[in-house]
N, C-alpha and C positions, 0 to 999 in steps of 0.2 A: 354602690356595696358593700356597703359598712363593714363588710366577713368577707371582704373580698384580696386575696390574701397576694395580690397582686399592685393591694395603695397599701400601703405602710400607716399604721397609728400613728395620729399624730399626737402630740403636746399640744398644752393652749398657744404657746408659743408658735405654732406652729412643723417642729423641726419630732423627728422619727423618731419611737420611742426603742428600743431596745430590750428584750428580753434574750431570757439569757437559757437554755432546757438543760436539764441532768438526769439522768436516767438513774440516782444513786443521792442523789439531789436534790434543793429547791431550788425554785425557779425566781433567778434572779433576774428585778426590775430599777430599772433609771429612775430614778425615784426625779420631783418628790412623785408619788403617790397617794388615786384615794381608792378603798377598798373599799366595796360593797359587801355582804356577806348574806346566807341562806336567808336569812331572817328579816336583813331592808335592812339593817344596819349600817351605817359607815364607819370605816377606821383612815386614818390615815398617819401619810410618813412622811414628813417632809427633810429625809437625808437622800443625802445623791441617789442611793445604789440601793437599794433594800431585798431581803431572802425570803421570798416567799413559801412556806408552807406548802409539799406535795403529798405528803402519806397519813396529814393526820394526826402524827402522832407528836405537835409539839405541843405543851402547857402555854405558851405566847400564840397561841392560833388567831389569824394567818401568820401570824413572820414563824419565823425554823430557828426553833432556839435548841437547833443542830439532837432532836433525840432516834430521828431515820436512824445516823452512827449503833447505837445502841441495838440492835436489831441487824446488821450487819447488814 
């Protein structure tokens, strides 16, 4: 089952991906990553860790640019 929380998400190499959630900040994801946007377009990053915007204030969406700090 793809959304079964007992089964960790796997990278192409078979290793589990780590995602770190924060109440007042971005979602940190071990990279490299490929993100599918709502319009179906794909953006990717080959960095070892990326910060994904969860507040939609970022001018670089889906990547976090720390715009969430402006509104406390």
